[in-house]
C-alpha positions as CSV (number, residue, x, y, z in Angstrom):
1,M,60.9,27.6,111.9
2,N,64.0,25.7,113.0
3,K,63.6,22.2,114.4
4,D,63.4,22.2,118.2
5,I,66.6,21.0,120.0
6,A,64.5,19.7,123.0
7,T,63.2,16.5,121.6
8,P,64.5,13.0,122.6
9,I,65.6,12.2,119.1
10,R,67.3,15.5,118.3
11,T,69.0,15.6,121.6
12,K,70.4,12.1,121.1
13,T,71.6,13.0,117.6
14,I,73.4,16.1,118.8
15,L,75.1,14.3,121.7
16,E,76.2,11.5,119.4
17,K,77.4,13.8,116.7
18,H,79.7,15.6,119.2
19,G,80.6,12.5,121.2
20,F,79.4,14.2,124.4
21,S,79.3,12.4,127.7
22,F,77.6,13.8,130.8
23,K,79.7,15.0,133.8
24,K,78.0,14.2,137.0
25,S,80.1,16.8,138.8
26,L,78.5,19.6,136.7
27,G,75.0,18.4,137.4
28,Q,74.1,18.1,133.7
29,N,70.5,17.1,133.0
30,F,69.2,18.2,129.7
31,L,65.5,18.9,129.1
32,I,63.9,17.0,126.2
33,D,60.3,18.4,126.3
34,T,59.6,21.5,124.3
35,N,56.2,22.1,126.0
36,I,57.9,22.4,129.4
37,L,60.5,24.8,128.0
38,N,57.8,26.9,126.5
39,R,56.0,27.1,129.8
40,I,59.2,28.2,131.5
41,V,59.6,31.0,129.0
42,D,55.9,31.9,129.4
43,F,56.4,32.4,133.1
44,A,59.2,34.8,132.4
45,E,56.7,37.0,130.4
46,L,59.3,38.2,127.9
47,T,58.7,40.6,125.1
48,A,60.5,41.3,121.9
49,E,62.3,44.1,123.8
50,S,63.4,41.9,126.8
51,G,66.9,40.7,127.5
52,A,67.5,37.2,129.0
53,I,70.4,35.9,131.1
54,E,70.7,32.1,131.2
55,I,73.0,29.9,133.3
56,G,74.2,26.5,132.1
57,P,72.7,26.4,128.6
58,G,73.7,22.8,128.0
59,I,73.1,22.1,124.3
60,G,70.9,25.1,123.9
61,A,67.4,23.8,124.3
62,L,66.1,26.6,126.6
63,T,68.4,29.1,124.9
64,E,66.7,28.5,121.6
65,Q,63.2,29.2,123.1
66,L,64.5,32.4,124.8
67,A,66.2,33.5,121.5
68,R,62.8,33.2,119.7
69,R,61.0,35.3,122.3
70,S,63.4,38.0,123.4
71,K,65.7,40.6,121.9
72,K,68.9,39.1,123.2
73,V,70.2,36.2,125.3
74,V,73.5,36.0,127.2
75,A,74.2,32.5,128.5
76,F,77.0,31.5,130.9
77,E,78.5,28.0,130.3
78,I,81.2,26.6,132.5
79,D,81.8,23.4,130.4
80,Q,84.2,24.0,127.5
81,R,83.1,20.8,125.8
82,L,79.7,22.4,125.2
83,L,81.0,25.5,123.4
84,P,81.3,23.8,119.9
85,I,77.9,22.1,120.4
86,L,76.2,25.5,121.2
87,N,78.0,27.0,118.2
88,D,76.4,24.4,116.1
89,T,72.9,24.2,117.6
90,L,72.4,27.9,118.0
91,H,73.9,29.1,114.7
92,P,70.4,30.1,113.3
93,Y,70.1,32.7,116.1
94,D,72.1,35.9,115.8
95,N,70.8,37.3,119.1
96,V,72.6,34.8,121.4
97,K,76.0,35.3,123.1
98,I,77.7,32.5,125.0
99,I,80.2,33.4,127.7
100,H,82.5,30.6,128.8
101,Q,82.7,31.3,132.5
102,D,81.6,30.2,135.9
103,V,78.7,32.6,136.6
104,L,79.7,32.6,140.3
105,K,83.0,34.2,139.3
106,A,81.6,36.5,136.7
107,D,81.3,40.3,137.1
108,L,77.6,40.3,136.4
109,S,77.1,44.0,136.8
110,E,79.8,44.6,134.1
111,A,78.3,42.0,131.8
112,I,74.8,43.5,132.1
113,Q,76.2,47.0,131.4
114,S,78.1,45.9,128.3
115,D,75.4,43.5,126.9
116,F,72.1,45.0,127.9
117,E,73.0,48.7,128.2
118,A,69.8,50.1,126.7
119,F,67.5,47.4,127.9
120,K,64.6,48.3,130.1
121,D,63.5,44.7,130.9
122,L,65.9,41.9,131.9
123,M,65.1,38.4,133.2
124,V,67.1,35.5,134.5
125,V,65.8,32.2,133.0
126,A,67.6,28.9,133.5
127,N,67.6,25.2,134.2
128,L,70.1,25.4,137.0
129,P,72.7,22.8,137.9
130,Y,71.3,21.5,141.2
131,Y,74.5,21.5,143.2
132,V,74.9,25.3,142.9
133,T,71.3,26.5,142.8
134,T,71.3,28.6,146.0
135,P,74.6,30.4,145.5
136,I,73.7,31.4,142.0
137,I,70.3,32.8,143.0
138,M,71.8,34.6,146.0
139,K,74.5,36.2,143.8
140,F,71.8,37.8,141.6
141,L,69.9,39.0,144.7
142,E,72.8,40.2,146.9
143,E,74.4,42.1,144.0
144,R,71.1,43.9,143.5
145,L,71.3,43.5,139.7
146,P,68.8,45.3,137.6
147,V,66.6,42.3,136.7
148,R,62.8,42.2,136.9
149,G,62.9,38.6,138.2
150,I,64.2,35.1,138.0
151,V,62.5,32.0,136.6
152,V,64.5,28.9,137.2
153,M,64.1,25.1,137.3
154,L,65.6,23.5,140.4
155,Q,65.2,20.6,142.7
156,K,61.6,20.5,144.0
157,E,62.8,20.2,147.6
158,V,64.8,23.5,147.3
159,A,61.9,25.2,145.5
160,D,59.6,24.2,148.4
161,R,62.0,25.7,150.9
162,I,62.4,28.9,148.8
163,S,58.6,29.6,148.6
164,A,57.7,28.3,152.0
165,K,55.4,30.2,154.4
166,P,56.0,30.6,158.2
167,G,54.7,27.7,160.3
168,T,55.7,25.0,157.7
169,K,58.5,22.5,158.0
170,E,60.1,23.8,154.8
171,Y,60.3,27.4,156.1
172,G,63.8,28.4,157.1
173,S,66.6,30.9,156.7
174,L,66.7,30.2,152.9
175,S,63.0,31.1,152.6
176,I,63.7,34.4,154.4
177,A,66.9,35.2,152.6
178,I,65.1,34.9,149.2
179,Q,61.7,36.3,150.2
180,Y,63.5,39.4,151.7
181,Y,64.5,40.4,148.2
182,T,61.7,38.8,146.1
183,K,58.1,37.5,146.0
184,A,58.6,33.8,145.5
185,E,56.2,31.2,144.0
186,T,56.5,27.7,142.8
187,V,54.8,27.8,139.4
188,M,55.3,24.3,138.0
189,I,56.3,20.8,139.1
190,V,58.4,18.9,136.5
191,P,58.7,15.1,136.5
192,K,62.2,13.5,136.2
193,T,61.2,11.7,133.0
194,V,61.6,14.8,130.8
195,F,65.4,14.9,131.4
196,V,68.3,13.1,130.0
197,P,69.9,11.6,132.0
198,Q,67.0,11.4,134.5
199,P,67.8,13.0,137.8
200,N,67.0,11.1,141.0
201,V,64.5,13.8,142.2
202,D,61.5,15.7,140.8
203,S,62.1,19.3,139.8
204,A,60.1,22.5,140.1
205,V,60.1,25.9,138.4
206,I,60.1,28.9,140.7
207,R,59.4,32.5,139.8
208,L,61.0,35.2,141.9
209,T,59.7,38.7,141.3
210,M,62.1,41.4,142.5
211,R,60.7,43.7,145.2
212,T,61.2,47.4,144.8
213,E,61.9,47.6,148.6
214,P,63.0,44.7,150.8
215,A,60.2,42.8,152.6
216,V,61.2,44.6,155.8
217,Q,63.3,47.6,156.6
218,V,66.0,46.7,159.1
219,K,68.8,48.6,160.9
220,D,71.5,46.2,159.6
221,E,70.9,43.7,156.8
222,N,73.9,41.5,157.6
223,F,72.9,41.2,161.3
224,F,69.3,40.5,160.3
225,F,70.5,37.5,158.3
226,T,72.8,36.4,161.1
227,V,69.7,36.4,163.5
228,T,67.6,34.4,161.0
229,R,70.3,31.8,160.4
230,A,70.9,31.5,164.2
231,S,67.2,31.0,164.8
232,F,67.0,27.9,162.6
233,A,70.3,26.4,163.7
234,Q,68.6,23.6,165.6
235,R,65.0,23.4,164.5
236,R,63.7,21.6,167.6
237,K,65.1,24.2,169.9
238,T,63.3,27.4,171.0
239,I,64.3,30.7,169.5
240,L,65.8,31.7,172.9
241,N,68.0,28.6,173.0
242,N,69.2,29.0,169.4
243,L,70.0,32.7,169.8
244,V,71.9,32.1,173.1
245,N,73.9,29.3,171.5
246,Q,74.5,30.8,168.1
247,L,75.0,34.5,168.5
248,P,78.5,35.7,169.3
249,D,78.7,36.0,173.2
250,G,75.1,34.8,173.3
251,K,75.6,32.9,176.5
252,E,76.9,36.0,178.3
253,K,74.2,38.1,176.8
254,K,71.2,35.8,177.7
255,D,69.5,38.6,179.7
256,Q,69.8,41.1,176.8
257,I,68.4,38.5,174.4
258,L,65.4,38.0,176.7
259,E,65.0,41.7,176.8
260,A,65.1,42.0,173.0
261,L,62.5,39.2,172.6
262,S,60.3,41.0,175.1
263,E,60.7,44.3,173.3
264,S,59.8,42.8,170.0
265,G,56.8,40.9,171.3
266,V,58.2,37.4,170.6
267,D,57.7,34.6,173.2
268,P,61.1,33.1,174.0
269,G,59.4,29.6,173.9
270,R,58.5,29.9,170.2
271,R,60.5,28.2,167.5
272,G,62.1,30.0,164.6
273,E,59.8,28.6,161.9
274,T,56.8,30.3,163.5
275,L,58.1,33.9,163.0
276,S,57.2,35.9,160.0
277,I,59.8,38.1,158.2
278,P,58.4,41.3,159.8
279,E,58.7,39.6,163.2
280,F,62.4,38.7,162.5
281,G,62.9,42.3,161.3
282,K,61.7,43.7,164.7
283,L,63.6,41.1,166.7
284,S,66.9,41.7,164.8
285,D,66.5,45.5,165.3
286,S,66.0,45.0,169.1
287,L,69.0,42.6,169.3
288,F,71.2,44.9,167.2
289,A,71.4,47.4,170.1
290,Y,73.1,44.7,172.3
291,F,75.3,43.1,169.6
292,Q,76.7,45.9,167.5
């Protein structure tokens, strides 16, 4: 068995050997605790036939654990300075491919076709750079890529918002956007002490399991998301106020908005955070007739 990358001493040795300095702009925080990495991989429930996609492999700490427990790992790394380090740390593993590219600009569908063509099981597993967490997750969901799920480490505050339930202060349009496509759960809290350099905030691991069908069937998906975003624009305001102020021509269409709220059984005095996803689905379908 190869010596784990994710120990404080080995990480320090690797960084010194390559003269690597952290770039704050890339949100680089490397994990130095093998137990936590193993638990992240456990949550992904990989088998010897699984494929894994990783974003931001850093010096390869998580990549190594994925390589040991899956058939193939493809990792996207934006920082060119890390390529020779990954080449060095991951040379014992012949089932790892590093792609030097910004994952947000990548053609993921094409990458999956070429690298995981015959794979029946595919998971996204990553310690995400905090500044681009949401766009990366949404890219995988909106492009409806053939993955079973996503297990990622991110800022605890964002994890709380993603897995939030209606009626809580964390629940908002991000909760709905992600829970529309997936079942979301926070599976582990991670203290800042297990990273180098230490971030300013605690982290959490979330597991998103893809739904076979969206959480609710709606007439128009884009409009559904427009309505949910509008409903949370100013959290202290009622849903009626937010819709009137945020929807296009909302002020002129106040009567129609009231009509749609009545049709969908939603009290105009409620606040957005009290509505469940099915209630938002009904409301957006009622509103759609007046706004298409």
